[in-house]
C-alpha positions in Angstrom: 13.2 -20.7 7.0 10.0 -19.9 9.0 8.6 -16.4 8.9 5.8 -15.0 11.0 4.3 -11.8 9.5 2.5 -9.2 11.6 0.3 -6.7 9.9 -2.4 -4.2 10.7 -3.4 -4.0 7.1 -4.0 -7.5 5.5 -6.7 -8.9 3.3 -9.6 -10.8 4.8 -12.8 -12.6 3.7 -14.6 -9.4 4.5 -12.2 -7.1 2.6 -9.9 -8.8 0.1 -8.3 -5.5 -1.0 -7.1 -4.1 2.4 -3.3 -4.5 2.5 -3.2 -6.7 -0.5 0.5 -5.6 -1.1 1.5 -7.2 2.2 -0.1 -10.5 1.1 1.5 -10.4 -2.3 4.9 -9.9 -0.7 4.2 -12.9 1.5 3.2 -15.1 -1.5 6.3 -13.9 -3.4 8.5 -14.9 -0.4 6.8 -18.3 -0.2 7.5 -19.0 -3.8 11.2 -18.6 -3.0 11.4 -21.0 -0.1 10.1 -19.2 2.9 7.4 -20.8 5.1 5.0 -18.1 6.3 2.1 -17.6 8.7 0.4 -14.3 9.3 -1.0 -12.6 12.4 -3.4 -9.9 11.2 -4.3 -7.3 13.8 -8.1 -6.7 13.6 -10.3 -4.1 15.4 -13.7 -5.7 16.3 -15.2 -2.3 17.1 -15.6 0.2 14.2 -13.5 3.3 14.3 -15.6 6.3 15.4 -15.2 8.1 12.1 -16.2 5.0 10.1 -19.3 4.4 12.3 -20.5 8.0 11.8 -19.9 7.9 8.0 -21.7 4.6 7.6 -24.6 5.8 9.6 -25.1 8.6 7.1 -24.8 6.5 4.0 -27.9 5.6 1.9 -28.6 1.8 2.0 -27.3 1.3 -1.6 -23.8 2.5 -0.6 -23.4 0.4 2.5 -24.2 0.5 6.1 -22.9 -0.2 9.6 -24.4 -3.7 9.3 -22.2 -4.3 6.3 -19.1 -3.2 8.2 -20.0 -5.5 11.1 -20.5 -8.4 8.7 -17.1 -7.7 7.1 -15.5 -7.4 10.5 -16.9 -10.8 11.6 -15.5 -12.4 8.5 -12.1 -10.9 9.2 -12.1 -12.4 12.7 -12.0 -15.9 11.4 -8.8 -17.8 10.7 -8.3 -17.9 6.9 -6.0 -19.4 4.3 -5.0 -17.2 1.4 -3.0 -18.8 -1.4 -1.8 -21.5 1.0 -0.8 -19.1 3.8 -2.5 -19.3 7.1 -3.9 -15.9 8.4 -4.8 -15.8 12.1 -6.7 -12.7 13.4 -5.5 -11.0 16.5 -8.4 -8.9 17.9 -7.5 -5.8 19.9 -9.1 -2.8 21.4 -7.8 0.8 21.4 -9.0 4.4 21.7 -10.4 6.4 18.8 -7.7 7.0 16.1 -7.5 10.8 15.4 -5.3 11.8 18.4 -4.1 8.4 19.6 -2.7 6.5 16.7 0.8 6.9 17.9 -0.1 5.0 21.1 -1.8 2.1 19.4 1.3 -0.1 19.6 1.0 -0.1 23.4 -2.6 -1.2 23.1 -1.8 -3.9 20.5 1.2 -5.3 22.3 -0.5 -7.5 25.0 -2.9 -9.4 22.6 -0.1 -9.6 20.0 2.3 -11.0 22.6 -0.1 -13.7 23.5 -0.6 -14.6 19.9 3.1 -14.7 19.2 3.8 -16.8 22.2 1.2 -19.4 21.0 2.5 -19.4 17.5 6.2 -19.6 18.5 5.4 -22.4 20.9 3.8 -24.6 18.2 5.7 -23.4 15.2 9.1 -21.9 16.2 9.8 -19.2 13.6 13.2 -17.9 12.6 12.0 -14.4 11.5 9.4 -12.0 12.7 8.4 -9.5 10.0 6.2 -6.6 11.0 4.6 -4.3 8.4 4.7 -0.5 9.3 6.9 1.0 12.0 3.9 1.9 14.1 1.7 0.6 15.4 2.3 -3.0 14.3 6.1 -2.7 14.2 6.2 -1.1 17.6 3.9 -3.8 19.2 6.1 -6.5 17.6 9.3 -4.9 18.8 8.1 -4.9 22.4 7.5 -8.7 22.2 11.0 -9.2 20.7 12.6 -7.1 23.4 11.3 -9.4 26.1 13.0 -12.5 24.6 16.6 -13.6 24.6 18.7 -16.0 22.4 18.3 -18.7 21.4 14.5 -18.2 21.6 14.6 -14.8 20.0 13.8 -14.7 16.3 15.4 -12.2 14.0 13.2 -9.1 13.7 12.4 -7.3 10.5 10.2 -4.2 10.2 9.0 -2.6 7.0 8.4 1.1 6.6 5.6 1.9 4.1 4.0 5.3 4.2 2.0 7.1 6.9 3.9 5.2 9.5 7.0 7.2 8.4 5.3 10.5 7.5 2.5 11.3 10.0 2.9 9.0 13.0 6.2 10.4 14.2 5.2 14.0 13.5 1.8 14.2 15.2 2.8 13.1 18.7 5.8 12.4 20.8 4.4 9.0 21.6 4.2 8.2 17.9 7.8 9.3 17.3 9.0 7.2 20.2 7.0 4.2 18.9 8.7 4.5 15.5 12.1 4.9 17.1 11.6 1.7 19.3 10.5 -0.3 16.2 13.5 0.9 14.2 16.1 0.5 16.9 14.8 -3.0 17.9 15.0 -4.3 14.4 17.8 -6.5 13.1 17.0 -5.2 9.6 14.6 -2.5 8.3 13.0 -2.9 4.8 12.1 0.3 3.0 10.0 0.4 -0.1 11.9 3.3 -1.8 15.0 5.3 -1.6 13.1 8.1 0.1 11.7 5.6 2.7 15.3 4.4 3.3 16.5 7.9 4.1 13.5 8.6 6.3 13.9 5.4 8.3 17.6 6.3 8.9 16.6 9.8 10.0 13.9 8.5 12.5 16.3 5.8 13.8 19.0 8.3 14.5 21.2 7.0 11.8 22.1 3.7 13.6 19.8 1.3 11.8 20.5 -1.0 8.9 18.0 -0.3 6.1 17.6 -2.2 2.8 15.4 -1.1 -0.1 13.0 -3.8 -1.3 10.6 -2.6 -3.9 7.1 -4.1 -4.0 6.0 -5.4 -7.3 3.4 -6.4 -9.9 2.5 -9.3 -12.2 3.3 -8.9 -15.9 0.2 -9.3 -18.1 0.5 -12.4 -20.4 -0.5 -10.3 -23.4 -1.5 -6.7 -24.2 -5.1 -6.0 -23.2 -7.9 -4.9 -25.6 -8.2 -1.2 -25.1 -11.4 0.8 -24.4 -12.8 2.1 -27.7 -12.4 5.6 -26.5 -9.2 7.1 -25.0 -9.5 6.5 -21.2 -7.7 7.6 -18.1 -7.9 5.7 -14.8 -6.9 6.0 -11.2 -6.9 3.2 -8.6 -6.7 4.4 -5.0 -8.6 5.0 -1.9 -10.6 8.3 -2.3 -8.5 10.4 0.1 -7.5 14.0 -0.4 -3.8 13.2 -0.7 -4.4 11.1 -3.8 -5.3 14.4 -5.7 -8.3 13.0 -7.6 -9.7 16.6 -7.5 -6.6 17.8 -9.3 -7.2 15.3 -12.1 -10.8 16.5 -12.4 -9.7 20.2 -12.7 -7.1 19.2 -15.3 -9.8 17.4 -17.3 -12.1 20.5 -17.1 -9.2 22.7 -18.4 -9.0 20.6 -21.7 -11.2 21.6 -24.7 -14.4 19.6 -24.5 -13.7 17.7 -27.7 -10.3 16.7 -26.4 -11.4 15.3 -23.0 -10.7 11.6 -22.5 -13.0 9.4 -20.3 -11.9 9.0 -16.7 -12.5 5.9 -14.6 -12.1 6.2 -10.8 -11.6 2.9 -9.0 -11.7 3.0 -5.2 -13.8 4.3 -2.3 -13.3 6.5 0.7 -14.4 9.7 2.5 -13.9 11.9 -0.6 -16.3 10.1 -2.9 -19.3 12.4 -2.3 -17.2 15.6 -2.6 -15.6 14.3 -5.8 -18.9 13.4 -7.3 -20.2 16.9 -6.5 -17.0 18.4 -8.0 -17.5 16.3 -11.2 -21.0 17.8 -11.6 -19.8 21.4 -10.9 -17.1 21.1 -13.6 -19.6 19.7 -16.1 -17.8 16.3 -16.4 -20.6 13.9 -15.6 -20.6 12.4 -19.0 -16.8 11.8 -18.9 -16.2 10.5 -15.4 -17.3 7.2 -13.8 -16.9 6.2 -10.2 -16.7 2.4 -10.0 -16.1 2.0 -6.3 -13.8 -0.5 -4.7 -13.2 -3.6 -6.9 -11.4 -6.8 -6.1 -7.7 -6.4 -7.0 -7.8 -8.8 -10.0 -10.8 -6.9 -11.5 -9.2 -3.5 -10.8 -6.1 -4.6 -12.6 -8.1 -5.9 -15.5 -10.0 -2.6 -15.8 -6.8 -0.6 -15.7 -5.2 -2.8 -18.4 -8.0 -1.7 -20.9 -7.3 2.0 -20.3 -4.7 4.2 -21.9 -3.1 6.2 -19.1 -2.9 5.8 -15.3 -3.1 9.1 -13.5 -2.3 9.6 -9.8 -0.4 12.8 -9.1 -0.7 12.4 -5.3 1.5 13.1 -2.3 2.9 10.9 0.4 3.7 8.1 -2.0 6.8 6.3 -0.6 6.1 3.6 -3.3 2.6 3.0 -4.8 2.0 -0.5 -6.1 -0.8 0.9 -8.3 1.7 2.6 -10.5 3.7 -0.6 -11.3 0.5 -2.7 -11.7 -0.7 -0.3 -14.4 2.7 -0.2 -16.1 3.0 -4.0 -16.0 -0.2 -4.1 -18.1 1.4 -1.8 -20.7 -0.4 1.3 -19.4 1.9 4.4 -18.8 1.5 6.4 -15.6 1.5 9.9 -14.3 2.8 10.4 -10.8 3.9 13.2 -8.4 7.3 14.7 -8.8 9.4 14.5 -5.6 7.5 11.4 -4.3 9.6 8.4 -3.3 7.8 5.7 -5.3 7.3 7.6 -8.6 10.9 9.0 -8.4 12.3 5.5 -8.0 10.2 4.1 -10.8 11.2 6.9 -13.1 14.9 6.4 -12.3 14.5 2.7 -13.3 13.3 3.4 -16.8 10.7 4.9 -19.1 6.9 4.7 -18.8 6.1 7.1 -16.0 5.8 10.9 -16.3 6.2 13.1 -13.2 4.3 16.4 -12.6 4.1 18.8 -9.7 1.5 17.5 -7.2 -1.4 19.9 -6.9 -0.7 21.8 -10.1 -3.8 21.2 -12.3 -2.6 23.5 -15.1 0.7 21.5 -15.4 -1.2 18.2 -15.4 -3.6 19.5 -18.0 -0.7 20.4 -20.3 0.8 16.9 -19.8 -2.5 15.2 -20.5 -3.0 17.2 -23.7 0.5 16.2 -24.8 0.2 12.5 -23.9 -3.2 12.0 -25.3 -2.6 13.8 -28.6 -1.2 10.6 -30.2 -2.7 7.3 -29.0 -0.1 5.3 -30.9 2.8 7.1 -29.1 1.0 6.5 -25.8 0.8 2.8 -26.5 4.6 2.7 -27.3 5.2 4.5 -24.0 3.1 1.8 -22.3 5.3 -0.9 -23.9 8.3 0.9 -22.4 6.5 1.0 -19.0 6.0 -2.8 -19.2 9.7 -3.3 -19.9 10.7 -1.1 -16.9 8.5 -3.3 -14.6 9.9 -6.5 -16.1 13.4 -5.4 -15.3 12.9 -3.9 -11.8 9.5 -4.3 -10.2 8.1 -7.9 -10.5 6.7 -9.8 -7.6 9.2 -12.5 -8.4 12.1 -10.0 -7.9 10.5 -8.8 -4.7 10.3 -12.4 -3.4 14.0 -13.0 -4.1 15.0 -9.7 -2.4 12.7 -10.3 0.6 14.0 -13.8 1.3 17.6 -12.5 1.0 16.8 -9.8 3.4 15.4 -12.4 5.9 18.8 -14.2 5.7 20.6 -11.0 6.3 18.4 -10.3 9.4 19.1 -13.8 10.8 22.9 -13.2 10.3 22.6 -9.8 12.1 20.6 -11.3 15.0 23.2 -14.1 15.4 26.0 -11.5 15.3 24.6 -9.8 18.4 23.2 -6.7 16.6 
């Protein structure tokens, strides 16, 4: 079975973290018999907001030149874990008000790249990550082909593509609808995502849940000497790092654990200022973005993963921490944390945005480090049973077969 993967977010030589979950799903599928090649949509011109932010950064934190260097690296054909990754450069308008239209801008260069790939390597399945813009652009290419040259089309719904894109513009809603209605099968990363895809598609779409995964650590990690919390995420407001800081400040000074923040983003400077205002400088460290393997290693040495954010249809970071024997705190009502909690023990849910509730849970969880480690063992067992990459690979390849059957059945 030959599978062409299309993704806007995919790791590159310039940024090995960006969209790493899409690559891990591809590797997992390859381990179960699929042959894969990837077309990664790349913007050779920096987004306006990125250019402005980088222009203001001090040299030690990065520069526009660094971004240009990383972008050039991303525009070279690459091989990652034996999978060929071809860049597809494209140009489009600034993001804030136009993201819902990006599929139309992506479609012509993606169509040319898909024509070339299909001509030299006829693939059976086209799998696009995110309903829009990549899924929409891929759907437009599929719509122009007819059997027997038409591959089965699979689109995955992940997060903002289901939450913001269809709500912020009529063009975005139409783009999502076209991707969903053009698919032979839709993959959702949680039960919430499945319901949302059915809603956006008008109910007449076939949607399967395929959870993303994590690798189980070979052995329990050596813990930090001092009790330590950790978050791995882009520093965006919706991840609620600020809520964690306020919760820490609410604890008695002698009871405050250390807190490691792994990731980078537009909220770093405000969060550093808030840390100082709350008197937490000695307890909080911002480590910046780390390669995925190093980030997982640092998490494994901590005692509790904390990310009570919103707009979390899944959240691979939760299961990566739990796979290392580190229990997690997530947001109640969010698709990913709710699915993980339903599968077994090891994750505690709190109301997103409620620093007082989070402080109470942190005080309870950190009062007995031995109990916290036992909860971490339960977390690891939950991942082993339901959320490994191996399981994801099996489910993904089975979904590809279902999509081929749907396409041949004239769906």
